[in-house]
C-alpha positions, 0 to 999 in steps of 0.5 A: 499499500504505501509502496502504491501511493508512493508510486501514485504520488511522484508520478503525479508530482514528476506530471505536474514539475514538467508539464507546460501551463500558459500561466502561473498563479503567484502565491507569495504576499508582501511580507513574503519578500521581507523575510531574508534568506538564510542558508542554514535552514537548509538543515532542518529542511533536508531532515525532512525527508528523514523526520517523514519516513521514520514516523511512517517505519515507526508507526507501522512497525510498533503502532498499528493501531495509529498507523492507518490514521497517519498513513489517511493523513498523509495520503489524503492531503497529499492526494488533495495537493496534487488535485489543486497543483493540477487545477490551480498552477501557482509558484513563486518568483522568491528565489535569490538570483544570486548568492552573497556567500558560497558555503556548503548550505548554499550548494545544498540549497543550489542543489534544492533548487536545481532539482525542485521548481519553484511550481505547485508550492500550495499547499506546503507539503513539508509544513503539511507532512510535518505537523501530521507527523507531529501530532501522530507521534504527540498522541503516540505510546512512545510520546505518554512514556517520554514526553521528550519525543514530543518536545524534540518533534516540535522543535523540529517541526517549528523549524522545518516550517520556517526553513520553508520560508527563509529558504523561499521556497514557500510562501507565508499563505502556502503554509497557512493553507497547509495548517487549515488543509491539516486540521480538517483531514485530522479531524476526518481522519483520526475522528473524536478521541474517546479518551477525550471524550471520557474525559468532557463526561467525567468533567461534566459528572464531577 
């Protein structure tokens, strides 16, 4: 199932990246142009790939009762991203044309820019998947036993979200839309938390 969806998503994304459209909608706002480019954020940006893969593998192997909800959240959001990009071509014009510095981080950014066009950015999958992974971990048995996991992944999630705008890979609007989409899909895939409902009932009875 995981392999099948990965093939589906990557095929769809590749088609979007290589298709020709007459025009794209720029998602940047005035504030995006004021945010300085900071290449150091390439570190959390690239850690995203490990973060998402490790989270999925953990739940698949250790908490299969929560794996389906996480997988459903990721699959639904990523599929809706493909649909939005297909019917509403979008992109950015925020990337720096030249770089004032030359270091390992700049070269990593250049590698990302070369392999990832500044199109199909709405909503931000980096933001969406990071939120989904963080909330899954926060709900997990692992985080209940060792709260450091929730704190650590929470900090990483914030850094990844910041990285999307400091690296000019996404606009703030892309991130806000990703957050809104996650709120909806989380409700659809996780539904009502039984523990929360029981707590509400107990509080009403006391």
